[in-house]
C-alpha positions in Angstrom: 27.1 -12.5 -21.1 26.0 -15.5 -19.1 27.3 -17.4 -16.7 27.6 -21.0 -16.3 23.5 -21.6 -15.7 23.2 -20.0 -19.5 21.4 -17.5 -17.2 22.0 -14.0 -18.5 23.5 -11.4 -16.2 22.3 -7.7 -16.0 24.3 -5.2 -18.5 27.0 -3.4 -16.3 26.2 -0.2 -14.9 27.1 2.7 -18.0 29.3 6.3 -16.8 30.2 8.8 -18.0 29.0 9.4 -22.1 25.6 11.0 -23.2 22.2 9.8 -21.7 18.7 10.6 -23.1 16.1 9.6 -21.0 14.4 12.8 -21.2 13.9 12.3 -24.6 10.3 10.7 -24.7 9.2 13.0 -21.7 10.1 16.3 -23.6 8.6 15.1 -26.9 4.9 14.4 -24.4 5.4 17.6 -22.7 5.5 19.0 -26.5 2.5 17.1 -27.8 1.0 18.9 -24.0 1.7 22.1 -25.1 4.6 23.0 -23.0 7.5 25.2 -24.9 10.8 23.8 -24.4 12.6 26.5 -22.5 14.8 28.4 -24.8 18.4 29.9 -24.0 18.7 33.6 -23.7 20.4 35.4 -26.5 22.9 37.9 -25.7 25.3 39.2 -28.0 28.5 41.0 -27.3 32.3 40.8 -28.5 34.7 41.8 -25.3 38.1 40.9 -25.5 41.8 41.3 -24.0 45.3 40.4 -24.4 48.5 40.9 -21.7 51.2 43.0 -23.5 55.1 44.2 -22.4 54.0 46.1 -19.3 50.0 46.3 -19.7 46.6 45.0 -20.3 45.0 45.8 -23.4 40.7 45.4 -23.4 38.6 45.5 -26.4 34.6 45.5 -27.1 32.3 46.3 -29.7 29.7 49.1 -29.3 26.2 47.1 -30.4 23.7 46.6 -27.8 20.7 44.5 -29.2 17.1 43.7 -27.4 16.2 40.8 -28.8 16.9 40.7 -32.8 16.4 44.5 -32.4 19.8 46.9 -32.2 18.9 49.0 -29.1 22.2 51.0 -29.4 24.9 51.1 -31.9 27.3 53.1 -29.4 27.1 51.3 -26.0 29.7 51.3 -23.9 31.1 48.3 -22.6 34.6 49.3 -21.1 33.5 49.9 -17.3 36.0 51.8 -14.9 36.5 50.2 -11.4 39.3 52.3 -10.5 42.1 54.5 -11.6 44.3 51.1 -12.6 41.6 48.4 -13.2 38.9 48.4 -15.7 36.2 45.8 -16.7 34.7 44.6 -19.9 31.1 43.3 -19.7 29.0 41.2 -21.7 25.3 40.3 -21.3 22.5 42.2 -19.8 23.5 45.8 -20.1 21.8 46.8 -16.7 23.8 43.5 -15.1 27.0 44.4 -16.2 26.5 48.4 -15.2 25.2 48.0 -11.9 27.6 45.0 -10.8 31.0 46.8 -12.3 29.0 50.2 -10.2 28.7 48.3 -7.1 32.6 46.7 -7.3 34.0 50.3 -8.0 32.4 51.5 -4.9 33.7 49.0 -2.5 37.0 49.4 -3.8 36.9 53.0 -3.7 36.0 52.4 -0.1 38.7 49.9 0.3 41.4 52.8 -0.7 40.3 55.3 1.5 40.4 52.7 4.1 43.7 51.7 3.7 45.5 54.7 2.0 46.6 52.3 -0.9 45.8 51.4 -4.4 43.3 48.2 -4.8 44.4 45.1 -6.7 43.1 43.8 -9.4 42.4 40.3 -7.1 40.2 42.1 -4.9 38.1 43.5 -7.6 37.8 39.6 -8.8 37.5 38.2 -5.8 34.9 40.6 -5.2 33.1 40.1 -8.4 33.2 36.1 -8.2 31.4 36.1 -5.0 28.7 38.3 -5.9 28.0 36.5 -9.3 28.4 33.1 -7.7 25.8 34.0 -4.6 23.0 34.1 -7.4 23.9 31.6 -9.3 24.0 32.7 -12.7 20.5 34.8 -12.4 22.7 37.9 -12.5 23.6 38.2 -16.6 27.2 39.7 -16.5 30.2 38.1 -18.5 33.3 39.7 -17.1 36.5 40.2 -18.5 38.6 42.3 -16.0 42.3 43.8 -16.1 44.7 45.8 -14.9 47.9 46.9 -13.7 49.2 46.9 -9.8 52.5 46.1 -7.9 52.3 42.6 -9.1 52.3 43.6 -12.4 49.8 42.9 -15.4 46.6 40.9 -14.6 43.8 40.0 -16.7 41.2 37.6 -15.6 37.4 36.5 -16.6 34.4 35.9 -14.8 31.6 34.2 -15.6 27.8 34.7 -14.8 28.3 31.5 -12.1 31.3 32.8 -10.9 33.9 30.8 -11.7 37.5 32.7 -13.4 40.0 31.8 -15.3 43.4 33.7 -15.1 45.0 33.7 -19.0 47.1 36.0 -21.2 44.7 36.2 -23.7 40.7 36.1 -23.1 37.5 37.1 -25.4 33.8 36.6 -23.9 30.3 36.7 -25.4 28.5 35.8 -28.7 31.4 37.1 -30.8 34.1 35.3 -28.5 35.0 32.4 -30.7 36.1 34.3 -33.8 38.0 36.9 -31.5 39.5 34.2 -30.1 40.8 32.9 -33.7 42.2 36.0 -34.1 44.7 35.6 -30.5 44.7 31.4 -31.3 47.0 32.8 -34.4 48.4 35.9 -33.8 49.1 36.2 -30.4 52.4 36.3 -29.0 54.6 37.1 -25.3 55.9 40.4 -24.8 54.2 42.4 -27.5 54.2 46.2 -28.2 51.7 49.1 -27.3 50.9 49.2 -31.1 51.1 45.2 -31.6 48.8 44.7 -29.1 46.1 47.6 -30.4 46.1 45.9 -33.6 45.4 42.5 -32.4 42.7 43.5 -29.8 40.9 45.8 -32.5 41.2 43.0 -35.1 39.7 40.3 -32.9 36.6 42.9 -32.4 36.2 43.2 -36.0 36.1 40.0 -36.5 33.4 39.3 -33.7 31.9 42.6 -35.7 31.4 41.0 -39.2 30.7 37.1 -38.0 28.5 37.8 -35.0 24.7 39.0 -35.6 24.5 39.9 -31.8 27.8 42.4 -32.4 28.8 45.4 -34.3 28.7 49.1 -34.4 32.4 50.4 -33.7 35.4 49.4 -31.3 36.3 50.5 -28.6 40.2 49.8 -26.7 41.6 50.9 -23.6 45.4 50.2 -22.1 46.6 50.2 -18.7 49.9 50.0 -18.4 53.2 51.2 -16.6 55.2 54.3 -18.2 58.8 54.2 -17.4 58.6 56.1 -14.1 56.9 53.1 -12.6 53.4 55.0 -12.5 49.6 53.8 -14.2 48.8 54.5 -16.9 45.5 54.7 -18.7 44.7 54.9 -22.5 40.9 55.1 -23.5 40.5 54.6 -26.9 36.9 55.2 -27.6 35.3 54.5 -31.3 39.0 54.2 -32.2 37.8 52.3 -35.6 34.0 51.9 -37.3 34.4 48.9 -40.0 30.6 48.7 -40.5 29.5 52.4 -41.2 25.9 52.6 -41.9 26.0 53.2 -46.5 23.8 55.9 -47.8 20.5 54.9 -49.5 21.3 54.1 -52.9 17.6 53.9 -54.3 15.3 57.2 -54.0 12.2 56.5 -52.2 10.1 59.5 -52.5 7.5 58.2 -55.4 5.9 61.0 -57.7 1.9 61.4 -57.2 -0.4 58.7 -59.0 2.5 55.9 -58.4 -0.2 54.5 -56.3 -3.9 53.7 -57.9 -6.9 55.3 -56.5 -9.6 53.0 -55.7 -12.5 55.2 -54.8 -12.8 59.0 -54.3 -15.4 60.9 -52.8 -15.5 64.5 -51.9 -17.3 66.5 -49.0 -18.3 69.9 -49.5 -16.5 72.7 -46.5 -19.4 74.6 -46.5 -21.3 70.8 -44.9 -18.7 70.2 -42.4 -18.7 73.4 -41.0 -22.4 73.0 -40.2 -22.4 69.8 -38.7 -19.3 71.2 -36.5 -21.5 74.0 -35.6 -24.6 71.8 -34.6 -22.6 69.4 -32.6 -20.8 72.3 -30.7 -24.6 74.0 -30.3 -25.4 70.3 -28.7 -22.2 69.8 -26.2 -22.9 73.8 -25.0 -26.7 73.0 -24.3 -25.6 70.1 -22.4 -23.2 71.5 -20.4 -25.7 74.5 -19.2 -27.9 71.5 -18.3 -25.1 70.4 -15.9 -24.0 73.2 -14.5 -27.6 73.7 -13.0 -27.8 71.4 -9.8 -31.1 70.1 -8.6 -32.7 71.9 -5.6 -32.4 69.5 -2.3 -35.4 68.6 -1.0 -35.9 69.0 2.7 -34.3 66.6 5.1 -36.7 63.7 6.1 -36.6 63.3 10.3 -35.4 59.4 11.2 -36.5 57.8 14.2 -33.3 56.4 15.9 -35.1 54.7 19.2 
């Protein structure tokens, strides 16, 4: 582009799209010996859906420490109130302590007001706390419950942002679980249909995500015919990935490994050396037990 004098005009400012301005800087820092920061990887599959008259929550039970499975049967569905439960993904200590803190605050709220806490009360406490720490509290949550407004289902990201949807997933296995929901969820599902769907979504995360595994936990919060809220906790309802029995026998017969060198020491020599060492040790103890005689104090002139 040019003007009437054929003078090239400056390129217009670019808005949006990708920018690679820091590529050369990052390469320079790498050559200088600085390691590129890595994202903290956590492993979990948690999910929840709204069905007719209630909410169904699900989670796997694998807890990892890097590439090591730290706990094969970790409980990831936490109680917030008698009508509210919360699934946690991220750092186990953060999810347990955050949900425990909100549980205590809601209990005090119930005692003060004399009525059951609403799901939105728990949602507000969770998102305000996480937003205050700007994502440094690693807790990604799926919050579900039933109150006088009906079934409620929310997600809370570690930075404090929230969503309200009829079906949600969180964690490293969330994409596999969401593919099940996207293809099979429908409004006003029955209790059995909801349990089957959430269980299948957690199984998808277990088999397609290395950070998820072991067993399937489900928790249902729903309205009964008399209008009261009931909770059904289905702990280890399915174990889709059991540890198989060893196929091979790892007990090898004597002589399987070649002996390169061999040395035989008679027991009498070992006993003699032990006796001499014990005598020397006892003599040293006797010498230490007798303190040297104290010399007479020497007078000092302090003037």
